[in-house]
C-alpha positions as CSV (number, residue, x, y, z in Angstrom):
1,X,9.1,-54.2,66.9
2,X,5.7,-56.1,67.8
3,X,3.1,-54.9,65.4
4,X,-1.0,-55.7,64.9
5,X,-4.2,-54.5,62.9
6,X,-3.5,-50.6,63.3
7,X,-1.2,-47.8,63.4
8,X,2.0,-47.9,65.5
9,X,3.5,-44.9,67.3
10,X,6.0,-43.1,64.7
11,X,9.1,-45.2,64.1
12,X,12.9,-43.3,63.4
13,X,14.5,-45.3,60.3
14,X,18.2,-44.0,59.6
15,X,18.5,-46.6,56.6
16,X,19.2,-45.7,53.3
17,X,15.6,-45.8,50.6
18,X,17.3,-47.2,47.5
19,X,17.8,-43.1,46.1
20,X,14.9,-41.4,48.5
21,X,17.1,-40.8,51.8
22,X,20.2,-38.8,52.2
23,X,23.0,-41.8,54.1
24,X,22.2,-40.4,57.9
25,X,18.7,-39.2,56.4
26,X,16.3,-39.4,59.8
27,X,12.5,-39.2,59.4
28,X,9.2,-40.3,61.5
29,X,6.5,-43.1,59.7
30,X,3.9,-44.9,60.9
31,X,3.7,-48.5,59.8
32,X,-0.2,-49.4,59.1
33,X,-0.4,-53.8,59.1
34,X,-3.6,-55.3,57.1
35,X,-4.8,-58.4,57.5
36,X,-5.5,-59.5,53.4
37,X,-5.8,-62.7,53.8
38,X,-3.1,-65.6,53.4
39,X,-0.7,-61.7,53.2
40,X,-0.4,-59.2,55.6
41,X,-0.2,-56.3,53.8
42,X,2.6,-53.3,55.5
43,X,1.7,-49.6,54.6
44,X,4.8,-47.7,55.3
45,X,4.0,-43.6,55.3
46,X,6.1,-40.7,56.2
47,X,4.3,-37.9,58.7
48,X,4.0,-35.7,56.4
49,X,2.6,-38.0,53.3
50,X,5.3,-37.5,50.9
51,X,6.7,-41.2,50.7
52,X,4.5,-44.4,51.3
53,X,5.2,-47.7,49.9
54,X,3.2,-50.8,50.7
55,X,5.0,-54.4,50.6
56,X,3.3,-58.1,51.4
57,X,4.7,-60.5,54.5
58,X,3.8,-64.2,54.3
59,X,4.1,-67.0,54.0
60,X,6.8,-67.7,50.5
61,X,5.1,-69.5,48.3
62,X,6.1,-73.0,47.0
63,X,6.7,-72.2,43.1
64,X,10.0,-70.1,45.4
65,X,11.2,-73.5,45.7
66,X,11.6,-74.0,41.8
67,X,11.2,-70.7,40.0
68,X,14.7,-71.2,37.8
69,X,14.1,-74.7,37.1
70,X,13.9,-74.5,33.2
71,X,10.3,-76.9,33.7
72,X,8.7,-74.8,35.5
73,X,10.0,-72.4,33.5
74,X,8.3,-74.6,30.5
75,X,4.7,-74.9,32.3
76,X,3.8,-71.1,33.2
77,X,3.8,-70.8,29.1
78,X,0.9,-73.7,29.5
79,X,-1.1,-72.3,32.3
80,X,-3.1,-69.2,31.6
81,X,-3.1,-66.6,28.9
82,X,0.3,-66.9,28.0
83,X,-0.8,-70.2,25.2
84,X,-1.9,-66.9,23.1
85,X,1.7,-66.0,22.9
86,X,3.2,-69.6,22.7
87,X,2.8,-71.5,18.7
88,X,4.3,-74.1,17.4
89,X,7.6,-73.2,15.0
90,X,7.8,-75.6,12.6
91,X,10.7,-72.6,10.4
92,X,13.2,-70.6,12.2
93,X,12.4,-67.0,11.1
94,X,15.3,-64.9,9.7
95,X,15.8,-62.5,12.8
96,X,15.8,-65.4,16.1
97,X,18.7,-67.5,14.3
98,X,19.1,-70.4,16.6
99,X,21.6,-72.6,15.2
100,X,21.8,-77.1,15.5
101,X,25.5,-76.1,17.1
102,X,24.6,-73.2,19.6
103,X,21.4,-75.8,21.4
104,X,22.0,-79.5,20.0
105,X,23.2,-80.3,23.6
106,X,20.5,-78.9,25.0
107,X,18.1,-81.5,23.5
108,X,17.7,-85.3,24.2
109,X,20.6,-88.2,22.8
110,X,20.5,-87.7,19.8
111,X,17.9,-85.5,18.6
112,X,18.4,-82.3,16.8
113,X,16.4,-79.2,16.0
114,X,15.3,-80.0,12.5
115,X,14.1,-83.9,12.9
116,X,12.4,-81.6,16.3
117,X,11.1,-79.1,14.4
118,X,9.6,-81.5,11.6
119,X,8.0,-83.8,14.4
120,X,5.7,-80.2,15.7
121,X,8.1,-80.4,19.3
122,X,9.5,-76.8,18.7
123,X,7.5,-74.1,19.8
124,X,8.3,-70.2,20.0
125,X,6.6,-66.9,21.0
126,X,7.8,-63.9,19.2
127,X,6.3,-60.7,21.0
128,X,7.5,-58.0,18.4
129,X,4.0,-56.4,18.7
130,X,6.1,-54.6,21.5
131,X,8.7,-53.1,19.1
132,X,8.5,-49.0,19.5
133,X,6.1,-49.2,22.0
134,X,6.6,-45.4,23.8
135,X,7.7,-46.2,27.7
136,X,8.6,-44.0,30.7
137,X,11.3,-41.8,30.8
138,X,11.9,-42.3,26.6
139,X,12.2,-38.4,25.8
140,X,12.7,-37.3,29.4
141,X,17.0,-37.2,30.3
142,X,15.1,-36.7,33.6
143,X,13.0,-39.2,34.8
144,X,14.8,-42.9,34.9
145,X,14.6,-44.7,32.0
146,X,12.3,-47.9,32.4
147,X,12.9,-50.2,29.3
148,X,10.5,-52.8,27.5
149,X,12.1,-55.9,25.5
150,X,10.4,-57.7,21.9
151,X,11.8,-60.6,22.7
152,X,11.4,-63.9,21.3
153,X,11.6,-67.2,22.6
154,X,12.4,-71.0,21.7
155,X,10.7,-73.7,23.4
156,X,11.9,-77.2,23.3
157,X,9.2,-80.7,24.2
158,X,11.9,-83.9,25.8
159,X,10.8,-87.9,25.5
160,X,9.6,-87.2,28.9
161,X,6.6,-84.4,28.1
162,X,8.8,-81.5,30.1
163,X,8.3,-78.3,28.3
164,X,11.5,-76.2,28.4
165,X,13.0,-72.9,27.2
166,X,16.6,-73.2,25.2
167,X,17.3,-69.8,23.8
168,X,16.1,-66.3,23.9
169,X,17.0,-63.1,22.1
170,X,16.2,-60.4,23.3
171,X,15.0,-58.0,20.4
172,X,13.9,-58.5,17.3
173,X,17.2,-57.9,15.1
174,X,20.0,-60.5,15.4
175,X,24.1,-58.8,15.7
176,X,26.3,-58.8,18.4
177,X,25.5,-56.9,20.7
178,X,21.7,-58.6,20.6
179,X,23.1,-62.3,21.2
180,X,20.9,-65.4,21.9
181,X,21.3,-66.9,25.9
182,X,20.8,-70.3,26.6
183,X,20.5,-72.7,29.6
184,X,24.7,-73.1,28.2
185,X,25.1,-69.5,29.1
186,X,25.9,-68.6,33.3
187,X,23.4,-69.8,36.0
188,X,22.5,-65.8,36.0
189,X,23.1,-64.8,32.6
190,X,20.3,-67.4,32.1
191,X,17.7,-67.0,35.0
192,X,18.2,-62.9,33.5
193,X,17.5,-64.0,30.1
194,X,14.3,-65.3,31.6
195,X,12.7,-63.2,33.4
196,X,13.0,-60.3,30.5
197,X,11.0,-62.7,28.4
198,X,8.4,-63.3,31.5
199,X,8.7,-59.6,31.5
200,X,7.5,-59.2,27.8
201,X,4.9,-61.7,28.4
202,X,3.5,-60.1,30.6
203,X,3.6,-56.6,28.8
204,X,1.8,-58.8,26.2
205,X,-1.1,-59.4,28.3
206,X,-1.6,-56.1,29.2
207,X,-4.1,-55.4,26.6
208,X,-7.6,-54.2,26.2
209,X,-9.9,-57.2,27.0
210,X,-7.2,-58.2,30.8
211,X,-7.5,-54.1,31.5
212,X,-12.0,-54.8,31.1
213,X,-11.3,-58.2,33.0
214,X,-9.7,-56.5,36.0
215,X,-11.7,-53.8,36.0
216,X,-15.1,-56.1,36.1
217,X,-13.2,-58.3,38.5
218,X,-12.4,-54.7,40.8
219,X,-16.1,-53.8,40.2
220,X,-18.3,-56.2,40.7
221,X,-16.7,-58.6,42.5
222,X,-16.2,-61.5,39.7
223,X,-15.6,-60.8,36.4
224,X,-17.9,-61.5,33.7
225,X,-18.7,-62.9,30.3
226,X,-21.8,-60.6,28.9
227,X,-21.1,-57.1,30.7
228,X,-23.7,-57.3,33.3
229,X,-23.1,-56.0,36.7
230,X,-23.2,-58.8,38.6
231,X,-24.0,-57.8,42.8
232,X,-23.8,-59.7,45.6
233,X,-20.8,-62.8,46.5
234,X,-19.0,-64.7,43.2
235,X,-20.9,-67.4,42.0
236,X,-19.1,-70.3,41.2
237,X,-19.5,-73.2,38.2
238,X,-22.4,-75.1,39.1
239,X,-24.0,-72.8,41.8
240,X,-27.6,-71.9,42.0
241,X,-28.5,-70.9,44.5
242,X,-32.1,-69.1,43.2
243,X,-34.8,-70.8,41.9
244,X,-34.0,-69.8,37.8
245,X,-34.9,-73.3,36.6
246,X,-38.2,-75.8,37.7
247,X,-38.2,-78.2,34.9
248,X,-37.6,-81.5,35.9
249,X,-35.5,-83.2,33.2
250,X,-33.5,-79.2,33.8
251,X,-33.5,-80.1,37.9
252,X,-32.6,-82.7,36.7
253,X,-29.5,-82.3,34.2
254,X,-28.2,-79.6,36.1
255,X,-27.9,-82.4,39.0
256,X,-25.5,-84.5,37.0
257,X,-23.5,-81.5,36.1
258,X,-22.5,-80.9,39.7
259,X,-22.1,-84.1,40.5
260,X,-19.6,-84.5,37.7
261,X,-17.8,-80.9,38.5
262,X,-17.3,-83.4,42.0
263,X,-16.2,-85.8,40.1
264,X,-13.6,-83.8,38.6
265,X,-12.8,-81.9,41.7
266,X,-11.8,-85.4,43.2
267,X,-9.9,-85.3,39.9
268,X,-7.3,-82.4,39.9
269,X,-7.1,-82.8,43.5
270,X,-5.2,-86.1,43.3
271,X,-3.0,-84.9,40.5
272,X,-2.5,-82.0,42.5
273,X,-1.2,-83.8,45.8
274,X,1.5,-85.8,43.6
275,X,2.7,-82.4,41.5
276,X,5.3,-80.5,44.3
277,X,3.3,-77.2,42.9
278,X,-0.2,-77.4,42.5
279,X,-2.7,-76.1,39.9
280,X,-5.8,-75.7,41.6
281,X,-7.1,-72.5,39.1
282,X,-9.4,-74.7,37.0
283,X,-11.4,-76.2,40.0
284,X,-15.1,-76.3,39.8
285,X,-15.1,-74.1,43.3
286,X,-13.0,-71.3,41.7
287,X,-14.4,-70.4,38.1
288,X,-17.0,-68.0,38.2
289,X,-20.5,-68.8,36.5
290,X,-20.8,-67.7,32.5
291,X,-16.5,-67.3,32.1
292,X,-15.6,-67.9,28.8
293,X,-12.6,-70.6,29.0
């Protein structure tokens, strides 16, 4: 089917959409395509408005080639807001009983879990704050229940500087039905364990501050620090289109600052050119003015 921006004629569909339709059932749908930048948003809706679904199509992101790698998983906890939850671990808590026998073969040759903790090369995340949070369908048997884990994760800094996960536990209290997962388990089990840990991390950051930030981004086009209403095009760090500063020393300081930002941009671009997965999010042209970092 050829599809361009706009709406197509009604289409017939006899595919099984999960539990939404019976096998062999036919319904008419309108498909709308909308260009939203690098991706194309496809909206599927029934003629009567009873079913609607959005999906995005576009180029596969670079990270798709590396998302299963432990070193890439570890790097996600060093970027964005995740460092808030990553803590150095010098002693394992009793409810996360990781042992040398369990992870010893995952460490560098000659290294031990005890020595790595003493040297400050073991880190962990603990999402105990998520424990006992009510979730969808918890007390309503007629709804399809959804789940959340108050999980824990242990990370190890290898000799080459990579931060990698070595142990994941889904729930706070250890027991036979709550095992500790490691890379020694099957690839599918370990990938699922990492997905659940990332799910906990995402839930952890759905807090009041983040919701206010997103609301401000939606209302004003870019986040602000002081709660002021911002209108017009976003202004990025070092960008002063209005004549706010008239003193020569201030103008000279701004010019020097802008030159420094250009140097930082060049340094980040040069570093990203050597990375398999570039990290452009701290480029000055992507950081709004007045944002707290």
